N, CA, C and O atoms as a printed pandas DataFrame, in Angstrom:
     atom_number atom_name residue_name chain_id  residue_number  x_coord  y_coord  z_coord
0              1         N          MET        A               1   -2.225   -0.002    8.596
1              2        CA          MET        A               1   -2.451    0.995    7.573
2              3         C          MET        A               1   -2.794    0.264    6.276
3              4         O          MET        A               1   -2.179   -0.756    5.967
4              5         N          THR        A               2   -3.729    0.751    5.541
5              6        CA          THR        A               2   -4.165    0.072    4.326
6              7         C          THR        A               2   -3.654    0.810    3.106
7              8         O          THR        A               2   -4.407    1.501    2.419
8              9         N          ALA        A               3   -2.408    0.662    2.852
9             10        CA          ALA        A               3   -1.743    1.451    1.820
10            11         C          ALA        A               3   -2.302    1.224    0.432
11            12         O          ALA        A               3   -2.676    2.178   -0.251
12            13         N          ILE        A               4   -2.364   -0.018    0.010
13            14        CA          ILE        A               4   -2.817   -0.252   -1.359
14            15         C          ILE        A               4   -4.299    0.056   -1.516
15            16         O          ILE        A               4   -4.726    0.529   -2.570
16            17         N          GLY        A               5   -5.081   -0.206   -0.484
17            18        CA          GLY        A               5   -6.493    0.141   -0.558
18            19         C          GLY        A               5   -6.671    1.634   -0.730
19            20         O          GLY        A               5   -7.506    2.085   -1.514
20            21         N          LEU        A               6   -5.887    2.392    0.001
21            22        CA          LEU        A               6   -5.960    3.837   -0.126
22            23         C          LEU        A               6   -5.419    4.281   -1.472
23            24         O          LEU        A               6   -5.955    5.204   -2.085
24            25         N          LEU        A               7   -4.355    3.627   -1.938
25            26        CA          LEU        A               7   -3.815    3.953   -3.244
26            27         C          LEU        A               7   -4.870    3.722   -4.317
27            28         O          LEU        A               7   -5.108    4.590   -5.157
28            29         N          ALA        A               8   -5.495    2.563   -4.291
29            30        CA          ALA        A               8   -6.508    2.256   -5.292
30            31         C          ALA        A               8   -7.695    3.194   -5.167
31            32         O          ALA        A               8   -8.261    3.621   -6.174
32            33         N          ALA        A               9   -8.074    3.514   -3.948
33            34        CA          ALA        A               9   -9.245    4.364   -3.739
34            35         C          ALA        A               9   -8.994    5.798   -4.193
35            36         O          ALA        A               9   -9.922    6.479   -4.631
36            37         N          THR        A              10   -7.761    6.260   -4.095
37            38        CA          THR        A              10   -7.489    7.657   -4.429
38            39         C          THR        A              10   -7.188    7.881   -5.902
39            40         O          THR        A              10   -7.085    9.024   -6.345
40            41         N          THR        A              11   -7.044    6.795   -6.671
41            42        CA          THR        A              11   -6.680    6.980   -8.068
42            43         C          THR        A              11   -7.876    7.143   -8.981
43            44         O          THR        A              11   -7.760    7.774  -10.032
44            45         N          GLY        A              12   -9.020    6.594   -8.612
45            46        CA          GLY        A              12  -10.194    6.661   -9.478
46            47         C          GLY        A              12  -10.017    5.844  -10.737
47            48         O          GLY        A              12  -10.632    6.140  -11.762
48            49         N          VAL        A              13   -9.183    4.817  -10.674
49            50        CA          VAL        A              13   -8.880    4.008  -11.850
50            51         C          VAL        A              13   -9.859    2.859  -11.945
51            52         O          VAL        A              13  -10.285    2.307  -10.930
52            53         N          GLY        A              14  -10.213    2.502  -13.165
53            54        CA          GLY        A              14  -10.944    1.261  -13.379
54            55         C          GLY        A              14  -12.307    1.468  -13.969
55            56         O          GLY        A              14  -12.945    2.508  -13.808
56            57         N          SER        A              15  -12.725    0.440  -14.655
57            58        CA          SER        A              15  -14.075    0.373  -15.180
58            59         C          SER        A              15  -14.462   -1.086  -15.142
59            60         O          SER        A              15  -13.611   -1.939  -14.889
60            61         N          ALA        A              16  -15.701   -1.395  -15.380
61            62        CA          ALA        A              16  -16.132   -2.784  -15.329
62            63         C          ALA        A              16  -17.060   -3.077  -16.488
63            64         O          ALA        A              16  -17.853   -2.234  -16.908
64            65         N          ALA        A              17  -16.943   -4.280  -16.988
65            66        CA          ALA        A              17  -17.830   -4.773  -18.040
66            67         C          ALA        A              17  -18.241   -6.184  -17.664
67            68         O          ALA        A              17  -17.576   -6.806  -16.835
68            69         N          THR        A              18  -19.303   -6.705  -18.236
69            70        CA          THR        A              18  -19.781   -8.030  -17.877
70            71         C          THR        A              18  -19.331   -9.050  -18.903
71            72         O          THR        A              18  -20.070   -9.370  -19.834
72            73         N          ASP        A              19  -18.108   -9.566  -18.734
73            74        CA          ASP        A              19  -17.559  -10.591  -19.605
74            75         C          ASP        A              19  -16.752  -11.548  -18.739
75            76         O          ASP        A              19  -15.529  -11.426  -18.667
76            77         N          PRO        A              20  -17.432  -12.526  -18.060
77            78        CA          PRO        A              20  -16.720  -13.395  -17.139
78            79         C          PRO        A              20  -15.691  -14.258  -17.855
79            80         O          PRO        A              20  -15.852  -14.600  -19.026
80            81         N          GLY        A              21  -14.640  -14.600  -17.136
81            82        CA          GLY        A              21  -13.578  -15.441  -17.666
82            83         C          GLY        A              21  -12.553  -15.692  -16.591
83            84         O          GLY        A              21  -12.666  -15.137  -15.498
84            85         N          GLY        A              22  -11.545  -16.519  -16.867
85            86        CA          GLY        A              22  -10.600  -16.888  -15.835
86            87         C          GLY        A              22   -9.212  -16.312  -15.978
87            88         O          GLY        A              22   -8.448  -16.350  -15.013
88            89         N          SER        A              23   -8.843  -15.782  -17.128
89            90        CA          SER        A              23   -7.479  -15.293  -17.279
90            91         C          SER        A              23   -7.385  -13.828  -16.870
91            92         O          SER        A              23   -8.351  -13.075  -16.996
92            93         N          PRO        A              24   -6.209  -13.432  -16.376
93            94        CA          PRO        A              24   -6.046  -12.035  -15.956
94            95         C          PRO        A              24   -6.179  -11.070  -17.130
95            96         O          PRO        A              24   -5.801  -11.388  -18.257
96            97         N          ASP        A              25   -6.717   -9.895  -16.848
97            98        CA          ASP        A              25   -6.775   -8.838  -17.855
98            99         C          ASP        A              25   -5.354   -8.434  -18.214
99           100         O          ASP        A              25   -4.500   -8.352  -17.331
100          101         N          LYS        A              26   -5.088   -8.187  -19.455
101          102        CA          LYS        A              26   -3.759   -7.787  -19.915
102          103         C          LYS        A              26   -3.728   -6.328  -20.364
103          104         O          LYS        A              26   -2.765   -5.897  -20.999
104          105         N          ALA        A              27   -4.760   -5.573  -20.044
105          106        CA          ALA        A              27   -4.818   -4.171  -20.462
106          107         C          ALA        A              27   -3.622   -3.414  -19.895
107          108         O          ALA        A              27   -3.212   -3.641  -18.757
108          109         N          GLU        A              28   -3.066   -2.506  -20.709
109          110        CA          GLU        A              28   -1.968   -1.687  -20.221
110          111         C          GLU        A              28   -2.437   -0.869  -19.031
111          112         O          GLU        A              28   -3.575   -0.402  -18.984
112          113         N          GLY        A              29   -1.544   -0.707  -18.080
113          114        CA          GLY        A              29   -1.897    0.058  -16.901
114          115         C          GLY        A              29   -1.097    1.334  -16.824
115          116         O          GLY        A              29   -0.394    1.714  -17.760
116          117         N          HIS        A              30   -1.220    1.975  -15.703
117          118        CA          HIS        A              30   -0.428    3.177  -15.485
118          119         C          HIS        A              30    0.038    3.199  -14.036
119          120         O          HIS        A              30   -0.658    2.743  -13.129
120          121         N          GLN        A              31    1.221    3.735  -13.850
121          122        CA          GLN        A              31    1.825    3.780  -12.532
122          123         C          GLN        A              31    1.261    4.949  -11.735
123          124         O          GLN        A              31    1.105    6.057  -12.246
124          125         N          VAL        A              32    0.966    4.675  -10.488
125          126        CA          VAL        A              32    0.410    5.680   -9.597
126          127         C          VAL        A              32    1.239    5.693   -8.316
127          128         O          VAL        A              32    1.577    4.638   -7.778
128          129         N          THR        A              33    1.561    6.877   -7.838
129          130        CA          THR        A              33    2.279    7.030   -6.576
130          131         C          THR        A              33    1.494    7.974   -5.683
131          132         O          THR        A              33    1.054    9.039   -6.118
132          133         N          ARG        A              34    1.326    7.578   -4.448
133          134        CA          ARG        A              34    0.646    8.419   -3.463
134          135         C          ARG        A              34    1.458    8.424   -2.186
135          136         O          ARG        A              34    1.997    7.392   -1.786
136          137         N          THR        A              35    1.550    9.575   -1.541
137          138        CA          THR        A              35    2.243    9.693   -0.268
138          139         C          THR        A              35    1.245   10.114    0.800
139          140         O          THR        A              35    0.518   11.096    0.649
140          141         N          LEU        A              36    1.232    9.348    1.881
141          142        CA          LEU        A              36    0.367    9.641    3.027
142          143         C          LEU        A              36    1.258   10.130    4.156
143          144         O          LEU        A              36    2.304    9.540    4.425
144          145         N          THR        A              37    0.855   11.190    4.810
145          146        CA          THR        A              37    1.608   11.718    5.941
146          147         C          THR        A              37    0.724   11.646    7.178
147          148         O          THR        A              37   -0.462   11.973    7.133
148          149         N          SER        A              38    1.318   11.215    8.274
149          150        CA          SER        A              38    0.560   11.067    9.508
150          151         C          SER        A              38    1.454   11.424   10.679
151          152         O          SER        A              38    2.663   11.593   10.519
152          153         N          THR        A              39    0.866   11.537   11.841
153          154        CA          THR        A              39    1.623   11.754   13.065
154          155         C          THR        A              39    1.528   10.482   13.892
155          156         O          THR        A              39    0.435    9.974   14.142
156          157         N          CYS        A              40    2.676    9.973   14.313
157          158        CA          CYS        A              40    2.722    8.733   15.069
158          159         C          CYS        A              40    3.147    9.038   16.507
159          160         O          CYS        A              40    4.136    9.737   16.728
160          161         N          PRO        A              41    2.401    8.515   17.484
161          162        CA          PRO        A              41    2.730    8.786   18.891
162          163         C          PRO        A              41    3.809    7.817   19.401
163          164         O          PRO        A              41    3.479    6.742   19.901
164          165         N          PHE        A              42    5.090    8.186   19.280
165          166        CA          PHE        A              42    6.176    7.363   19.791
166          167         C          PHE        A              42    6.296    7.557   21.300
167          168         O          PHE        A              42    5.839    8.556   21.856
168          169         N          ALA        A              43    6.922    6.575   21.944
169          170        CA          ALA        A              43    7.106    6.633   23.400
170          171         C          ALA        A              43    8.016    7.810   23.765
171          172         O          ALA        A              43    8.830    8.257   22.956
172          173         N          ASP        A              44    7.862    8.298   24.993
173          174        CA          ASP        A              44    8.739    9.364   25.486
174          175         C          ASP        A              44   10.172    8.864   25.505
175          176         O          ASP        A              44   10.381    7.681   25.776
176          177         N          PRO        A              45   11.133    9.662   25.243
177          178        CA          PRO        A              45   11.071   11.114   25.155
178          179         C          PRO        A              45   10.770   11.637   23.752
179          180         O          PRO        A              45   10.743   12.852   23.550
180          181         N          LEU        A              46   10.541   10.745   22.767
181          182        CA          LEU        A              46   10.312   11.214   21.394
182          183         C          LEU        A              46    8.983   11.930   21.232
183          184         O          LEU        A              46    8.929   13.025   20.672
184          185         N          GLY        A              47    7.911   11.320   21.718
185          186        CA          GLY        A              47    6.585   11.915   21.566
186          187         C          GLY        A              47    6.081   11.812   20.135
187          188         O          GLY        A              47    6.623   11.045   19.339
188          189         N          ALA        A              48    5.070   12.560   19.808
189          190        CA          ALA        A              48    4.448   12.524   18.482
190          191         C          ALA        A              48    5.394   13.086   17.429
191          192         O          ALA        A              48    5.962   14.165   17.598
192          193         N          ARG        A              49    5.557   12.329   16.323
193          194        CA          ARG        A              49    6.435   12.746   15.232
194          195         C          ARG        A              49    5.777   12.443   13.894
195          196         O          ARG        A              49    4.994   11.499   13.790
196          197         N          PRO        A              50    6.083   13.230   12.871
197          198        CA          PRO        A              50    5.515   12.964   11.543
198          199         C          PRO        A              50    6.202   11.762   10.879
199          200         O          PRO        A              50    7.412   11.577   11.016
200          201         N          ILE        A              51    5.435   10.967   10.173
201          202        CA          ILE        A              51    5.971    9.886    9.349
202          203         C          ILE        A              51    5.280    9.962    7.992
203          204         O          ILE        A              51    4.189   10.520    7.877
204          205         N          SER        A              52    5.911    9.405    6.975
205          206        CA          SER        A              52    5.255    9.373    5.670
206          207         C          SER        A              52    5.374    7.976    5.085
207          208         O          SER        A              52    6.343    7.261    5.341
208          209         N          LEU        A              53    4.382    7.600    4.301
209          210        CA          LEU        A              53    4.316    6.310    3.642
210          211         C          LEU        A              53    4.031    6.561    2.173
211          212         O          LEU        A              53    2.974    7.081    1.814
212          213         N          GLU        A              54    4.981    6.188    1.326
213          214        CA          GLU        A              54    4.815    6.368   -0.115
214          215         C          GLU        A              54    4.523    5.008   -0.739
215          216         O          GLU        A              54    5.295    4.065   -0.564
216          217         N          THR        A              55    3.419    4.904   -1.462
217          218        CA          THR        A              55    3.067    3.672   -2.154
218          219         C          THR        A              55    3.075    3.920   -3.650
219          220         O          THR        A              55    2.617    4.961   -4.121
220          221         N          THR        A              56    3.595    2.961   -4.386
221          222        CA          THR        A              56    3.628    3.025   -5.842
222          223         C          THR        A              56    3.135    1.687   -6.374
223          224         O          THR        A              56    3.496    0.639   -5.840
224          225         N          ALA        A              57    2.319    1.711   -7.414
225          226        CA          ALA        A              57    1.842    0.484   -8.050
226          227         C          ALA        A              57    1.435    0.798   -9.478
227          228         O          ALA        A              57    1.095    1.933   -9.811
228          229         N          THR        A              58    1.474   -0.220  -10.306
229          230        CA          THR        A              58    0.944   -0.099  -11.651
230          231         C          THR        A              58   -0.431   -0.747  -11.645
231          232         O          THR        A              58   -0.567   -1.952  -11.428
232          233         N          LEU        A              59   -1.438    0.065  -11.884
233          234        CA          LEU        A              59   -2.829   -0.399  -11.863
234          235         C          LEU        A              59   -3.319   -0.578  -13.288
235          236         O          LEU        A              59   -2.916    0.171  -14.178
236          237         N          PRO        A              60   -4.190   -1.566  -13.519
237          238        CA          PRO        A              60   -4.718   -1.755  -14.872
238          239         C          PRO        A              60   -5.592   -0.570  -15.274
239          240         O          PRO        A              60   -6.211    0.076  -14.430
240          241         N          SER        A              61   -5.630   -0.298  -16.573
241          242        CA          SER        A              61   -6.468    0.788  -17.076
242          243         C          SER        A              61   -7.942    0.472  -16.901
243          244         O          SER        A              61   -8.761    1.373  -16.723
244          245         N          SER        A              62   -8.277   -0.813  -16.950
245          246        CA          SER        A              62   -9.662   -1.233  -16.740
246          247         C          SER        A              62   -9.655   -2.653  -16.206
247          248         O          SER        A              62   -8.632   -3.336  -16.245
248          249         N          ALA        A              63  -10.781   -3.085  -15.716
249          250        CA          ALA        A              63  -10.942   -4.450  -15.219
250          251         C          ALA        A              63  -12.275   -4.976  -15.704
251          252         O          ALA        A              63  -13.229   -4.218  -15.877
252          253         N          THR        A              64  -12.336   -6.285  -15.923
253          254        CA          THR        A              64  -13.558   -6.915  -16.396
254          255         C          THR        A              64  -14.160   -7.730  -15.273
255          256         O          THR        A              64  -13.457   -8.509  -14.630
256          257         N          VAL        A              65  -15.455   -7.566  -15.022
257          258        CA          VAL        A              65  -16.150   -8.311  -13.982
258          259         C          VAL        A              65  -15.969   -9.800  -14.233
259          260         O          VAL        A              65  -16.172  -10.282  -15.347
260          261         N          GLY        A              66  -15.586  -10.523  -13.187
261          262        CA          GLY        A              66  -15.425  -11.965  -13.289
262          263         C          GLY        A              66  -14.049  -12.412  -13.725
263          264         O          GLY        A              66  -13.756  -13.607  -13.682
264          265         N          LYS        A              67  -13.196  -11.497  -14.142
265          266        CA          LYS        A              67  -11.827  -11.850  -14.549
266          267         C          LYS        A              67  -10.840  -11.364  -13.502
267          268         O          LYS        A              67  -11.060  -10.356  -12.829
268          269         N          LYS        A              68   -9.743  -12.109  -13.382
269          270        CA          LYS        A              68   -8.678  -11.673  -12.493
270          271         C          LYS        A              68   -7.981  -10.480  -13.121
271          272         O          LYS        A              68   -7.932  -10.340  -14.343
272          273         N          THR        A              69   -7.450   -9.638  -12.277
273          274        CA          THR        A              69   -6.647   -8.512  -12.749
274          275         C          THR        A              69   -5.388   -8.452  -11.908
275          276         O          THR        A              69   -5.361   -8.990  -10.801
276          277         N          GLN        A              70   -4.364   -7.821  -12.401
277          278        CA          GLN        A              70   -3.097   -7.784  -11.685
278          279         C          GLN        A              70   -2.677   -6.359  -11.378
279          280         O          GLN        A              70   -2.781   -5.458  -12.211
280          281         N          ILE        A              71   -2.197   -6.187  -10.153
281          282        CA          ILE        A              71   -1.555   -4.945   -9.746
282          283         C          ILE        A              71   -0.077   -5.289   -9.660
283          284         O          ILE        A              71    0.305   -6.183   -8.905
284          285         N          THR        A              72    0.749   -4.602  -10.411
285          286        CA          THR        A              72    2.163   -4.933  -10.458
286          287         C          THR        A              72    3.005   -3.768   -9.953
287          288         O          THR        A              72    2.517   -2.650   -9.787
288          289         N          GLY        A              73    4.265   -4.054   -9.717
289          290        CA          GLY        A              73    5.198   -3.005   -9.319
290          291         C          GLY        A              73    4.851   -2.335   -8.010
291          292         O          GLY        A              73    5.125   -1.148   -7.832
292          293         N          PHE        A              74    4.247   -3.075   -7.083
293          294        CA          PHE        A              74    3.831   -2.494   -5.804
294          295         C          PHE        A              74    5.035   -2.320   -4.892
295          296         O          PHE        A              74    5.737   -3.287   -4.595
296          297         N          THR        A              75    5.275   -1.097   -4.450
297          298        CA          THR        A              75    6.340   -0.814   -3.494
298          299         C          THR        A              75    5.811    0.108   -2.406
299          300         O          THR        A              75    4.871    0.874   -2.618
300          301         N          VAL        A              76    6.430    0.019   -1.247
301          302        CA          VAL        A              76    6.080    0.872   -0.110
302          303         C          VAL        A              76    7.372    1.399    0.490
303          304         O          VAL        A              76    8.327    0.649    0.688
304          305         N          LYS        A              77    7.395    2.688    0.775
305          306        CA          LYS        A              77    8.560    3.299    1.422
306          307         C          LYS        A              77    8.073    4.087    2.629
307          308         O          LYS        A              77    7.323    5.054    2.495
308          309         N          LEU        A              78    8.509    3.660    3.812
309          310        CA          LEU        A              78    8.158    4.335    5.058
310          311         C          LEU        A              78    9.331    5.210    5.458
311          312         O          LEU        A              78   10.468    4.742    5.525
312          313         N          THR        A              79    9.057    6.475    5.723
313          314        CA          THR        A              79   10.116    7.404    6.109
314          315         C          THR        A              79    9.898    7.845    7.554
315          316         O          THR        A              79    8.856    8.393    7.913
316          317         N          LEU        A              80   10.918    7.584    8.366
317          318        CA          LEU        A              80   10.907    8.003    9.764
318          319         C          LEU        A              80   11.856    9.179    9.927
319          320         O          LEU        A              80   12.870    9.253    9.232
320          321         N          PRO        A              81   11.547   10.094   10.829
321          322        CA          PRO        A              81   12.509   11.157   11.124
322          323         C          PRO        A              81   13.807   10.529   11.655
323          324         O          PRO        A              81   13.754    9.504   12.336
324          325         N          PRO        A              82   14.963   11.123   11.357
325          326        CA          PRO        A              82   16.252   10.543   11.784
326          327         C          PRO        A              82   16.333   10.247   13.281
327          328         O          PRO        A              82   16.883    9.219   13.677
328          329         N          GLU        A              83   15.798   11.129   14.109
329          330        CA          GLU        A              83   15.878   10.912   15.556
330          331         C          GLU        A              83   15.055    9.703   15.999
331          332         O          GLU        A              83   15.404    9.044   16.978
332          333         N          VAL        A              84   13.967    9.406   15.285
333          334        CA          VAL        A              84   13.150    8.225   15.593
334          335         C          VAL        A              84   13.884    6.960   15.168
335          336         O          VAL        A              84   13.935    5.988   15.922
336          337         N          ALA        A              85   14.450    6.966   13.970
337          338        CA          ALA        A              85   15.191    5.799   13.484
338          339         C          ALA        A              85   16.359    5.485   14.426
339          340         O          ALA        A              85   16.602    4.321   14.746
340          341         N          LYS        A              86   17.072    6.510   14.863
341          342        CA          LYS        A              86   18.200    6.289   15.772
342          343         C          LYS        A              86   17.720    5.736   17.111
343          344         O          LYS        A              86   18.342    4.827   17.661
344          345         N          ALA        A              87   16.632    6.269   17.636
345          346        CA          ALA        A              87   16.106    5.787   18.919
346          347         C          ALA        A              87   15.645    4.336   18.809
347          348         O          ALA        A              87   15.826    3.562   19.750
348          349         N          LEU        A              88   15.056    3.957   17.682
349          350        CA          LEU        A              88   14.567    2.588   17.515
350          351         C          LEU        A              88   15.688    1.604   17.214
351          352         O          LEU        A              88   15.663    0.473   17.698
352          353         N          ALA        A              89   16.669    2.019   16.422
353          354        CA          ALA        A              89   17.722    1.109   15.981
354          355         C          ALA        A              89   18.968    1.147   16.863
355          356         O          ALA        A              89   19.749    0.196   16.874
356          357         N          GLY        A              90   19.154    2.231   17.594
357          358        CA          GLY        A              90   20.380    2.368   18.366
358          359         C          GLY        A              90   21.553    2.653   17.441
359          360         O          GLY        A              90   21.365    2.914   16.253
360          361         N          ASP        A              91   22.734    2.606   17.974
361          362        CA          ASP        A              91   23.935    2.857   17.168
362          363         C          ASP        A              91   24.258    1.636   16.326
363          364         O          ASP        A              91   24.536    0.560   16.855
364          365         N          GLY        A              92   24.220    1.812   14.995
365          366        CA          GLY        A              92   24.581    0.730   14.091
366          367         C          GLY        A              92   23.530   -0.352   13.942
367          368         O          GLY        A              92   23.806   -1.387   13.335
368          369         N          GLY        A              93   22.348   -0.152   14.468
369          370        CA          GLY        A              93   21.289   -1.159   14.393
370          371         C          GLY        A              93   20.428   -0.997   13.161
371          372         O          GLY        A              93   20.723   -0.188   12.281
372          373         N          ALA        A              94   19.379   -1.760   13.107
373          374        CA          ALA        A              94   18.441   -1.707   11.987
374          375         C          ALA        A              94   17.013   -1.687   12.528
375          376         O          ALA        A              94   16.748   -2.143   13.640
376          377         N          VAL        A              95   16.120   -1.163   11.736
377          378        CA          VAL        A              95   14.706   -1.121   12.094
378          379         C          VAL        A              95   13.965   -2.029   11.119
379          380         O          VAL        A              95   14.181   -1.935    9.911
380          381         N          GLY        A              96   13.100   -2.901   11.616
381          382        CA          GLY        A              96   12.308   -3.796   10.767
382          383         C          GLY        A              96   10.835   -3.588   11.024
383          384         O          GLY        A              96   10.446   -2.900   11.967
384          385         N          GLY        A              97   10.026   -4.183   10.185
385          386        CA          GLY        A              97    8.588   -4.035   10.367
386          387         C          GLY        A              97    7.830   -4.949    9.441
387          388         O          GLY        A              97    8.415   -5.811    8.785
388          389         N          SER        A              98    6.537   -4.764    9.386
389          390        CA          SER        A              98    5.697   -5.565    8.502
390          391         C          SER        A              98    4.613   -4.674    7.913
391          392         O          SER        A              98    4.391   -3.554    8.373
392          393         N          LEU        A              99    3.949   -5.185    6.899
393          394        CA          LEU        A              99    2.907   -4.435    6.204
394          395         C          LEU        A              99    1.715   -5.351    5.973
395          396         O          LEU        A              99    1.884   -6.496    5.554
396          397         N          ARG        A             100    0.536   -4.866    6.238
397          398        CA          ARG        A             100   -0.695   -5.592    5.938
398          399         C          ARG        A             100   -1.409   -4.855    4.832
399          400         O          ARG        A             100   -1.604   -3.642    4.918
400          401         N          MET        A             101   -1.803   -5.571    3.788
401          402        CA          MET        A             101   -2.502   -4.943    2.659
402          403         C          MET        A             101   -3.982   -5.275    2.697
403          404         O          MET        A             101   -4.375   -6.418    2.928
404          405         N          ASP        A             102   -4.780   -4.271    2.471
405          406        CA          ASP        A             102   -6.204   -4.430    2.233
406          407         C          ASP        A             102   -6.487   -3.738    0.917
407          408         O          ASP        A             102   -6.051   -2.606    0.705
408          409         N          LEU        A             103   -7.202   -4.393    0.042
409          410        CA          LEU        A             103   -7.516   -3.814   -1.257
410          411         C          LEU        A             103   -9.006   -3.527   -1.301
411          412         O          LEU        A             103   -9.826   -4.403   -1.028
412          413         N          GLY        A             104   -9.344   -2.315   -1.641
413          414        CA          GLY        A             104  -10.744   -1.930   -1.711
414          415         C          GLY        A             104  -11.043   -1.242   -3.018
415          416         O          GLY        A             104  -10.170   -0.630   -3.634
416          417         N          GLY        A             105  -12.269   -1.348   -3.427
417          418        CA          GLY        A             105  -12.699   -0.677   -4.642
418          419         C          GLY        A             105  -14.040   -0.012   -4.428
419          420         O          GLY        A             105  -14.785   -0.362   -3.513
420          421         N          GLU        A             106  -14.336    0.938   -5.270
421          422        CA          GLU        A             106  -15.613    1.636   -5.180
422          423         C          GLU        A             106  -16.076    1.978   -6.587
423          424         O          GLU        A             106  -15.307    2.486   -7.403
424          425         N          GLN        A             107  -17.336    1.696   -6.855
425          426        CA          GLN        A             107  -17.931    2.069   -8.134
426          427         C          GLN        A             107  -19.401    2.400   -7.891
427          428         O          GLN        A             107  -20.125    1.654   -7.232
428          429         N          ASN        A             108  -19.809    3.512   -8.429
429          430        CA          ASN        A             108  -21.192    3.974   -8.279
430          431         C          ASN        A             108  -21.624    4.021   -6.813
431          432         O          ASN        A             108  -22.759    3.679   -6.478
432          433         N          GLY        A             109  -20.713    4.446   -5.952
433          434        CA          GLY        A             109  -21.032    4.608   -4.539
434          435         C          GLY        A             109  -21.042    3.323   -3.738
435          436         O          GLY        A             109  -21.324    3.358   -2.540
436          437         N          LYS        A             110  -20.743    2.184   -4.357
437          438        CA          LYS        A             110  -20.703    0.900   -3.652
438          439         C          LYS        A             110  -19.248    0.521   -3.392
439          440         O          LYS        A             110  -18.433    0.459   -4.311
440          441         N          LYS        A             111  -18.937    0.268   -2.105
441          442        CA          LYS        A             111  -17.579   -0.112   -1.714
442          443         C          LYS        A             111  -17.517   -1.619   -1.534
443          444         O          LYS        A             111  -18.479   -2.253   -1.099
444          445         N          GLN        A             112  -16.354   -2.182   -1.882
445          446        CA          GLN        A             112  -16.157   -3.617   -1.723
446          447         C          GLN        A             112  -14.707   -3.877   -1.351
447          448         O          GLN        A             112  -13.794   -3.277   -1.919
448          449         N          VAL        A             113  -14.498   -4.778   -0.392
449          450        CA          VAL        A             113  -13.170   -5.212   -0.014
450          451         C          VAL        A             113  -12.853   -6.456   -0.835
451          452         O          VAL        A             113  -13.679   -7.362   -0.949
452          453         N          MET        A             114  -11.654   -6.494   -1.405
453          454        CA          MET        A             114  -11.253   -7.623   -2.235
454          455         C          MET        A             114  -10.160   -8.401   -1.545
455          456         O          MET        A             114   -9.251   -7.806   -0.967
456          457         N          PRO        A             115  -10.229   -9.733   -1.592
457          458        CA          PRO        A             115   -9.194  -10.524   -0.906
458          459         C          PRO        A             115   -7.829  -10.369   -1.557
459          460         O          PRO        A             115   -7.710  -10.299   -2.780
460          461         N          VAL        A             116   -6.805  -10.317   -0.718
461          462        CA          VAL        A             116   -5.418  -10.258   -1.183
462          463         C          VAL        A             116   -4.737  -11.504   -0.646
463          464         O          VAL        A             116   -4.609  -11.663    0.568
464          465         N          PRO        A             117   -4.293  -12.405   -1.544
465          466        CA          PRO        A             117   -3.653  -13.649   -1.054
466          467         C          PRO        A             117   -2.333  -13.386   -0.359
467          468         O          PRO        A             117   -1.681  -14.323    0.103
């Protein structure tokens, strides 16, 4: 799932100017939260169940072409239905996972994927 890419794509945040440089933009940003809901096909006997993924990040108000910019305060919260969490973790267990981030941007109808270290 590409949480931050979708977060960035759904906010419509950003502008670009032609002033190359090497230091990160320090423009004040604003916090954005988006929740995605999907249906996940769990193994029987659970079957398909709803899950939600809430992403929050502080995005810069603008970005300058050729300069680094920072996305701060990035958090992700995955919510599983209680019966799914219990089935996965068992009694007294824990559920773990991983997240892959893809960052994408779009301006004037042109999409671009940006590397995330």
